[in-house]
N, C-alpha and C positions, 0 to 999 in steps of 0.2 A: 508403501511407496508414496512419494509425493512428487509433484511437478515443480521444477525450479522456475523462478521468474527470469524472463529474458529482457523485459523492458517495463518501465513504469513511467507514467506521465500524470502529474497532478492536474486535476480538473477543478472547475468552480464548485463551490458548495461542499468542499472537503471530500470530494470523490477522487479515486485513483483509477486510472485506466491501466490494467495489467496485461501483459502478454506473457503467457506461459510457454514452456519448452515444447508443448504439443501443438502450438500455434493458436490455441484459444485466446481470445481477447475477452477479458472479464472486467466488470466494474465493482470496486470495493468502496463501501461507504464508511468513512472514518468517524462520522458524527457520533455514533454510539460510544466511541472510545475516548472522546475528547475530555471527559470529566474524570479520567483515571490516571493516576501516576504521572509518569513522564509525558504521556500523550497530551496532558493539559497544555503544555508549552506549544503544541501544534495549533492551538487556536489562533496564534499569530500566523497569518497567512504567508508572510514572508518566510517564516521557518517551515511551514507546511510545504511550500513549493520547493524546498531544498531536497525533497525525496529523490533517492537514486537507487539503482540496482546495487546490491552488495552481496557478492558471492551468489547464493541461490535464492536470495530474498531481497528485501528493501530496507533502507536505513535513511534517517534524516540527519542533519548536521548536529542535532543535540544528542545523537547516538541512540535515539529510540529506533526500535526495529520490530519486525513482525515475523512470525513463523510462516513459512510459505504454505504449510498445510491449512492454517487458519485462513490465510488470504484466499486460497482456492475454495475452501468449503463455504465461506461466508460471502463470496462474491457472486455476482450474476453474470452469466454468459451474455455477451452482446453481439457476437459475430454469427 
């Protein structure tokens, strides 16, 4: 079982502030992924900031997306 994303806010330094369906707020660092595949395009901060909730996860305007399980497992709880 995984937790769905309820909200996402782009932060400075390629960080994402994620709110999960259980109410947890977690921070996900995108920097380690920016040298791979479609995520390279997100080095453009204007594109990075287009992130939005999409179904149970997140997506950018270039159609890059992330598995919600990975987002949860690789993020740090901040609340």
